[in-house]
C-alpha positions as CSV (number, residue, x, y, z in Angstrom):
1,X,73.0,127.9,42.8
2,X,76.7,128.5,43.3
3,X,79.0,126.6,45.6
4,X,79.5,129.7,48.0
5,X,75.7,129.7,48.8
6,X,75.6,126.1,49.3
7,X,78.5,126.2,51.7
8,X,77.1,129.1,53.5
9,X,73.5,127.4,53.9
10,X,75.1,124.2,55.2
11,X,77.4,126.2,57.7
12,X,74.4,127.9,59.1
13,X,72.5,124.5,59.3
14,X,75.2,123.0,61.2
15,X,75.9,126.0,63.4
16,X,72.3,126.0,64.5
17,X,72.4,122.3,65.2
18,X,75.4,122.8,67.2
19,X,74.0,125.7,69.2
20,X,70.6,123.6,69.9
21,X,72.7,120.9,71.1
22,X,74.8,122.9,73.3
23,X,71.8,124.8,74.8
24,X,70.4,121.3,76.0
25,X,73.6,121.1,78.2
26,X,75.7,118.9,75.9
27,X,79.1,119.5,74.2
28,X,80.0,119.4,70.6
29,X,83.3,117.7,69.3
30,X,84.3,118.2,65.7
31,X,86.4,115.6,63.6
32,X,87.9,116.9,60.4
33,X,89.0,114.2,57.7
34,X,91.5,115.1,55.2
35,X,92.5,112.9,52.3
36,X,95.7,113.2,50.5
37,X,95.2,113.7,46.9
38,X,96.7,115.2,43.7
39,X,94.9,117.1,40.9
40,X,94.8,113.9,39.0
41,X,92.7,112.0,41.3
42,X,89.0,111.7,40.7
43,X,86.7,113.0,43.4
44,X,84.4,110.0,43.2
45,X,87.3,107.7,44.0
46,X,88.5,110.0,46.8
47,X,85.1,110.0,48.4
48,X,84.6,106.5,48.1
49,X,87.9,105.9,49.8
50,X,87.2,108.2,52.6
51,X,83.7,106.6,53.2
52,X,85.6,103.2,53.6
53,X,87.8,104.9,56.1
54,X,85.1,106.3,58.2
55,X,83.1,103.0,58.2
56,X,86.4,101.4,59.4
57,X,87.0,103.9,62.0
58,X,83.3,103.8,63.2
59,X,83.6,99.8,63.7
60,X,86.8,100.0,66.0
61,X,85.9,98.8,69.4
62,X,88.0,101.7,71.1
63,X,86.1,104.5,69.0
64,X,82.8,102.8,69.8
65,X,83.8,102.8,73.7
66,X,84.6,106.5,73.2
67,X,81.5,107.4,71.6
68,X,79.4,105.5,74.0
69,X,81.2,107.2,76.8
70,X,80.5,110.7,75.3
71,X,76.8,109.6,74.5
72,X,77.7,110.8,71.2
73,X,75.7,111.1,68.1
74,X,76.8,112.0,64.6
75,X,76.1,114.7,62.0
76,X,78.1,114.3,58.8
77,X,78.5,117.1,56.3
78,X,80.6,117.1,53.1
79,X,81.7,120.5,51.6
80,X,81.9,119.1,48.1
């Protein structure tokens, strides 16, 4: 299956989840993470570093308070 078809399927799944969430009266916030890189970097290394950064972010006390105040859940996707 080509990347375009996979990306489209993921987009539709995420759109559906967001619509269902909003239909229940809740709001949706999106967080986009970017990682500086060059063409010489290995994707596996970049993904590992980003995973570490996300875990560090989610362990932060302030972030936990904000997420708790928003009654926030998470849905994570990667476009790779």
